C-alpha positions in Angstrom: 102.3 103.9 89.7 103.4 105.4 92.7 105.8 103.5 95.0 106.3 104.5 98.7 108.2 103.1 101.7 106.4 102.7 104.8 108.1 105.7 106.6 106.9 108.0 103.6 103.4 106.6 103.6 103.1 107.5 107.2 104.4 111.0 106.3 102.3 111.5 103.3 99.3 109.4 103.8 96.7 112.1 102.8 98.7 112.4 99.4 98.7 108.9 98.8 95.2 108.5 99.5 94.4 111.2 97.1 96.5 109.5 94.3 94.6 106.1 94.9 91.4 107.9 94.9 92.1 109.4 91.5 92.9 106.1 90.0 96.6 105.8 90.4 98.1 102.6 91.9 99.8 103.1 95.1 102.2 100.4 96.4 103.8 100.5 99.9 107.0 98.6 100.4 108.8 97.5 103.6 112.7 97.1 103.0 112.1 97.5 99.3 109.6 94.6 99.2 106.1 95.4 98.2 103.7 94.9 101.0 100.3 96.6 100.1 98.6 98.3 97.3 96.2 101.1 97.8 93.1 101.3 95.6 90.0 103.4 95.5 87.1 102.1 97.6 84.0 101.0 95.4 80.6 100.6 97.1 79.4 97.1 96.7 76.2 96.4 95.1 73.1 96.2 97.2 72.5 92.5 98.5 70.3 90.3 96.3 66.8 90.3 97.5 65.2 86.8 97.2 62.0 86.7 95.0 62.7 90.2 93.4 61.9 88.4 90.2 58.8 86.8 91.0 56.0 87.3 88.7 58.5 88.7 86.1 59.9 85.6 84.6 58.0 82.9 83.2 59.7 79.4 82.7 58.0 77.2 80.0 57.0 73.9 81.5 59.1 72.0 78.9 62.3 74.3 79.2 64.6 71.3 80.6 63.2 68.7 78.1 66.0 67.4 76.2 65.8 65.6 72.8 67.6 62.3 72.7 70.0 63.6 70.0 71.2 66.4 72.2 71.4 64.1 75.3 73.8 61.7 73.2 75.9 64.7 72.1 76.3 65.9 75.7 77.3 62.5 77.0 79.8 62.0 74.1 78.3 58.8 72.8 77.9 58.2 68.9 74.6 57.8 67.3 
């Protein structure tokens, strides 16, 4: 872990960015108190596209049918 004060961070920002990019945790402090943490940027996954699974997934007509015994167990009642 690399800890730097704001003045040092301004003077050595490129080096601190390289350390964060390589996976090292970089903490920047002000008056000895941690303020921010530099981390490597990770590209977010693409946004979900509605309907992308259409025609690829089949749900049985009775998939949400529940037997009375299971329903009783989920509701916390005795038989």
